[in-house]
C-alpha positions as MATLAB code, in Angstrom:
seq = 'MRAALLVVLALAACKSHREEAPPPPPAPAPAPPPAPTIDRAALLDGKLPDGAPETELINAQCRICHAVEYLTQQRLSEAAWGKTIAKMRKFGANVDDQQAALLAKFAATYWNPDLPGRTFKLVATPAGAVP';
ca = [
     143.632  -13.500  110.519;
     141.314  -14.242  113.411;
     144.005  -13.290  115.895;
     144.499   -9.928  114.197;
     140.744   -9.301  114.220;
     140.570  -10.140  117.925;
     143.422   -7.725  118.686;
     141.710   -4.931  116.738;
     138.398   -5.566  118.506;
     140.100   -5.719  121.897;
     141.885   -2.415  121.307;
     138.690   -0.768  120.112;
     136.871   -1.901  123.246;
     139.638   -0.840  125.607;
     138.765    2.398  127.422;
     142.377    3.436  127.783;
     142.662    3.947  124.023;
     139.581    6.126  123.739;
     140.078    9.853  123.698;
     137.975   11.634  126.266;
     137.293   15.342  126.436;
     139.255   17.090  129.183;
     137.191   18.054  132.223;
     135.834   21.602  132.148;
     137.846   24.163  134.115;
     136.530   24.890  137.613;
     134.102   27.760  137.877;
     135.662   30.929  139.291;
     134.888   31.691  142.916;
     132.135   34.269  143.313;
     133.381   37.747  144.081;
     132.696   38.915  147.643;
     129.904   41.459  147.912;
     131.145   45.040  147.935;
     131.468   46.724  151.306;
     128.503   48.944  152.094;
     129.298   52.540  151.397;
     128.718   55.207  153.952;
     129.881   58.768  153.709;
     132.450   60.247  156.063;
     129.940   62.678  157.594;
     127.664   59.787  158.534;
     130.596   57.951  160.123;
     131.463   61.052  162.118;
     127.815   61.319  163.178;
     127.996   57.793  164.597;
     125.942   55.996  161.928;
     126.340   52.323  161.048;
     126.401   51.252  157.386;
     122.974   49.998  156.284;
     122.565   46.515  154.879;
     125.815   44.998  156.096;
     125.528   41.633  157.894;
     127.965   43.016  160.466;
     125.546   45.865  161.211;
     122.879   43.283  161.998;
     125.313   41.445  164.272;
     126.192   44.706  166.051;
     122.506   45.489  166.511;
     121.815   41.975  167.812;
     124.838   41.542  170.096;
     126.661   44.791  170.894;
     123.698   47.092  171.313;
     122.296   44.851  174.029;
     124.695   46.633  176.375;
     125.963   49.651  174.426;
     124.541   52.565  172.505;
     125.836   52.670  168.938;
     127.876   55.761  169.835;
     130.021   53.648  172.147;
     131.254   51.756  169.103;
     131.399   54.633  166.636;
     133.378   56.971  168.913;
     136.303   54.523  168.956;
     139.249   54.888  166.554;
     141.058   51.534  166.693;
     143.169   49.296  164.476;
     141.876   45.847  163.555;
     144.123   44.269  166.207;
     142.845   46.676  168.870;
     139.246   46.022  167.817;
     139.986   42.303  168.112;
     141.215   42.772  171.691;
     138.182   44.884  172.556;
     135.817   42.268  171.142;
     137.686   39.505  173.010;
     137.184   41.481  176.232;
     133.462   41.862  175.469;
     133.228   38.110  174.867;
     134.665   37.559  178.365;
     131.911   39.831  179.660;
     129.314   37.667  177.890;
     129.014   38.900  174.285;
     127.520   35.990  172.367;
     129.755   35.929  169.276;
     131.894   33.061  168.022;
     135.482   33.317  166.760;
     134.433   33.852  163.142;
     131.935   36.574  164.065;
     134.511   38.271  166.319;
     137.044   38.389  163.468;
     134.358   39.680  161.097;
     133.356   42.412  163.542;
     136.979   43.471  164.148;
     137.644   43.794  160.410;
     134.352   45.637  159.855;
     134.904   48.095  162.704;
     138.503   48.748  161.646;
     137.295   49.472  158.119;
     135.023   52.266  159.312;
     136.249   53.425  162.745;
     140.022   53.395  162.521;
     142.750   55.853  163.532;
     142.541   57.507  160.075;
     139.026   58.783  160.815;
     139.159   62.032  162.801;
     137.617   62.168  166.238;
     133.895   62.672  166.494;
     132.638   66.169  166.754;
     129.941   66.657  169.306;
     127.170   69.113  168.666;
     126.503   71.574  171.432;
     122.901   71.943  172.391;
     121.212   74.771  174.184;
     121.079   74.473  177.954;
     117.552   73.496  179.076;
     115.501   76.166  180.780;
     116.065   76.185  184.514;
     119.427   74.421  184.314;
     122.272   75.705  186.428;
     124.757   77.536  184.203;
];
């Protein structure tokens, strides 16, 4: 009788015989923030989307040497933007590999071959200018 009682107590104390609740499922990954919206007319006017981290990077790194129009007049694929950014890095642009890839994707999203060429507004000739 004692032996049976010891076996029952041993089994009750054994962790392998206890039922444990399954672990909770992993939390879903947060959705990426939506891309900033900017209308087509603004793109054609050479505007950058407001509030995008890439816009801040462009303002901090690209506009050191270039006016924003230099970027926004281009119509390149993501691969071509990547090559252009790689060339700028050779000239001293201070962006790492991750930032370069982010900029290439961002620029290709907004200034790609599907966007028509920029239209330039004609202005009146200044007084005294040679015609």
